[in-house]
Structures are given as C-alpha cells and as structure tokens.
C-alpha positions in Angstrom: -8.0 -51.4 -8.3 -11.7 -51.4 -8.9 -14.1 -48.4 -8.6 -15.3 -49.5 -5.1 -11.8 -49.6 -3.7 -11.0 -46.3 -5.3 -14.1 -44.7 -3.7 -13.3 -46.2 -0.3 -9.7 -45.0 -0.3 -10.7 -41.6 -1.5 -13.3 -41.3 1.3 -10.7 -42.3 3.9 -8.2 -39.8 2.5 -10.7 -36.9 2.4 -12.1 -37.8 5.8 -8.6 -37.9 7.3 -7.8 -34.6 5.8 -10.9 -33.0 7.2 -10.4 -34.6 10.6 -6.8 -33.3 10.7 -7.9 -29.8 9.8 -10.6 -29.9 12.5 -8.0 -30.8 15.1 -5.7 -28.1 13.9 -8.5 -25.5 14.0 -9.6 -26.7 17.5 -6.1 -26.0 18.8 -6.0 -22.4 17.5 -8.5 -20.7 19.7 -7.1 -17.2 19.2 -9.3 -16.4 16.1 -12.4 -17.5 18.1 -11.5 -15.1 20.8 -11.7 -12.2 18.4 -15.4 -13.0 17.6 -16.5 -13.1 21.3 -17.5 -9.9 23.1 -15.7 -11.0 26.3 -12.0 -11.7 26.5 -11.5 -14.8 28.6 -9.7 -14.7 32.0 -6.4 -15.6 30.5 -6.5 -13.0 27.7 -5.4 -13.9 24.2 -2.1 -15.5 23.3 0.7 -13.7 25.1 -1.5 -10.8 26.2 -3.4 -10.5 29.4 -6.9 -9.2 29.6 -5.6 -5.9 31.0 -3.1 -5.5 28.1 -5.8 -6.1 25.5 -8.0 -3.4 27.2 -5.0 -1.0 27.1 -4.5 -1.8 23.4 -8.2 -1.1 22.8 -8.0 2.2 24.6 -4.9 3.2 22.5 -6.7 2.1 19.4 -9.9 4.0 20.2 -7.8 7.1 20.9 -6.2 6.8 17.5 -9.5 6.0 15.7 -12.3 7.3 18.0 -16.0 6.8 17.6 -17.5 9.7 15.4 -20.3 9.2 13.0 -18.9 5.7 12.6 -17.8 3.2 15.3 -14.2 3.5 16.6 -11.4 1.0 16.8 -12.6 -0.5 20.1 -16.0 -1.4 18.5 -14.0 -3.1 15.7 -12.1 -5.1 18.3 -8.8 -3.8 17.2 -7.2 -4.9 20.5 -8.3 -8.5 20.0 -7.1 -8.5 16.4 -3.7 -7.1 17.4 -3.3 -9.6 20.2 -3.9 -12.5 17.8 -1.5 -11.1 15.1 1.3 -10.4 17.6 0.8 -13.8 19.4 0.5 -15.9 16.2 2.6 -14.2 13.6 5.5 -12.3 15.4 8.7 -13.9 16.5 9.7 -13.8 20.2 11.7 -10.6 19.7 8.9 -8.8 17.9 6.5 -9.9 20.6 8.7 -8.6 23.3 9.3 -5.3 21.5 5.5 -4.8 21.3 5.0 -5.6 25.0 7.9 -3.3 25.9 6.2 -0.6 23.8 3.0 -1.0 25.8 5.0 -0.6 29.1 6.9 2.4 27.7 3.6 4.1 26.6 2.1 3.6 30.1 5.3 4.9 31.7 5.2 8.0 29.5 1.6 8.6 30.5 2.5 8.3 34.2 5.3 10.7 33.7 3.1 13.2 31.9 -0.2 12.8 33.8 0.7 11.0 37.0 -1.7 8.2 36.2 -1.9 5.3 33.9 -3.3 5.6 30.3 -6.5 3.8 31.3 -7.2 6.3 34.1 -6.6 9.4 31.9 -9.2 11.6 30.4 -9.8 11.5 26.6 -7.9 14.8 26.2 -4.9 13.5 28.1 -4.8 10.3 26.1 -5.1 12.2 22.9 -2.3 14.7 23.9 0.0 11.8 24.9 -0.5 10.0 21.6 0.1 13.2 19.6 3.4 13.6 21.5 4.4 10.0 20.8 3.4 10.4 17.1 5.7 13.4 16.9 8.4 11.5 18.6 8.2 8.6 16.2 8.2 10.9 13.2 11.4 12.6 14.5 12.9 9.1 15.2 12.5 8.1 11.5 13.6 11.5 10.2 16.9 11.3 12.1 19.6 10.2 9.7 21.8 8.9 12.6 19.1 7.0 14.3 19.8 3.5 15.7 18.6 0.5 13.8 15.2 -0.8 14.7 11.7 0.5 14.8 9.8 3.0 17.1 7.2 1.1 19.1 4.5 3.7 18.5 4.8 3.5 14.7 4.2 -0.3 15.0 1.2 0.2 17.3 -0.3 2.8 15.1 0.2 0.7 11.9 -1.4 -2.3 13.6 -4.4 -0.2 14.7 -5.0 1.1 11.2 -4.6 -2.4 9.8 -7.0 -3.9 12.4 -9.6 -1.2 11.9 -9.7 -0.9 8.1 -9.8 -4.7 7.6 -12.6 -5.2 10.1 -16.2 -5.3 8.9 -16.9 -1.9 10.6 -13.9 -0.2 9.0 -14.4 -1.7 5.6 -18.2 -1.1 5.4 -18.9 1.9 7.6 -15.7 4.1 7.6 -14.9 3.1 3.9 -17.3 2.4 1.1 -17.5 -1.3 0.1 -18.6 -2.1 -3.4 -18.5 -5.8 -4.3 -17.8 -6.5 -8.0 -16.2 -9.8 -8.4 -15.2 -10.8 -11.9 -15.9 -7.6 -13.7 -14.5 -4.1 -14.2 -16.8 -1.3 -13.1 -16.4 2.4 -12.9 -18.0 4.0 -9.8 -18.4 7.7 -9.5 -16.5 9.5 -6.7 -17.5 13.0 -5.6 -15.2 15.1 -3.4 -16.0 14.4 0.3 -17.2 10.8 -0.4 -15.6 8.1 1.8 -12.7 6.1 0.2 -13.4 2.6 -1.2 -12.3 -0.5 0.7 -12.5 -2.9 -2.1 
C-alpha cells in the first residue's frame, strides 16, 4: 500500500466515523431540549410538558431563588427528564412517574389543590413533610426493600442544580486549575468550591 492509498482509506474511515457520530447525535434530541428555554409540545423523553413543569416547581421549592438563581433557572426539570428518560430502566422510570403522582395526590389531600396551584408556603410545608417521611422510611429497620420516591427526587434536584453552570459558578465557587495543585484560602461563611 502506498502513501496515497493509505491517506484515502484513512480519510474514508475518519469521515465515516464522523458521519456515524453525527447521525447518532441527531437522533438524541433530549440534550438539545435542555438548552432551549421552551420545552416542545411533546415534552422531553417520557415526560410531558406538564410533568416537567411540576418537576421544576418541586426543584425550585427545594432550591429556591435567593441571592443566587434557583433550581428552575438552572433547568433542573429538563435535566431530570433527560436523565430519567435516557439512563433509567423501565422500572426506575415508572417509579419516578409514580412518585410525581403520589406527590401531587399528597398535596391534594393536604391542601385540596394540586402542587402547581399551591402557594409557596404550602409547597414548602408539603416538601418538609415528605422529607420527614422519607427520613423515617430509611431509619425504619423493618422497612420494605426499595427506595422512597422523595429521596430520589431530592437527590436528582441536588445533582441537577449543583452540576449546572448556575449551581457550579453562582451557588458554589468555581476555581479552574487544571494540571497543578494550588491552595486557595477559605474563610468561614465563604461558599463551598465546585471544582
């Protein structure tokens, strides 16, 4: 094989690899949905538009806007919809969807309205109650196997928020120092580091 043939075959192989990657990326539109401000009519993955709005409200109640933007601004609902749709098995997906339904039913029972229609205080009080419930669930030595839906939601909200640009750079302190060790002073009351 001469040099010209080697270059031609290499170009074909690299071009085919790139074309294959483009087609795979084009099929996975979920990650693109996270970047847009508007969730399309179908929602994202297995989640409807209404379910993503509910997840965003739950997330924003867990991490509200203070002097830094909250979880809704970080698009936690979109992130969670992508992760559940693309990474969870069918049973995990159904458990999360059932958890959303259970949360809304608990809200209707406590406040006679859906979570989306409640005041901020009512939302907060419900989530505190659910958080206490999930803590008791895990402390029970005779508990059934499985996970409590609210713990999973809360963990996903924290993951979504603190790995977002907003969470990593505004709620936490981000200091980039690739390839070297550096000591950075920390004073009591400073934000934690994200890197």
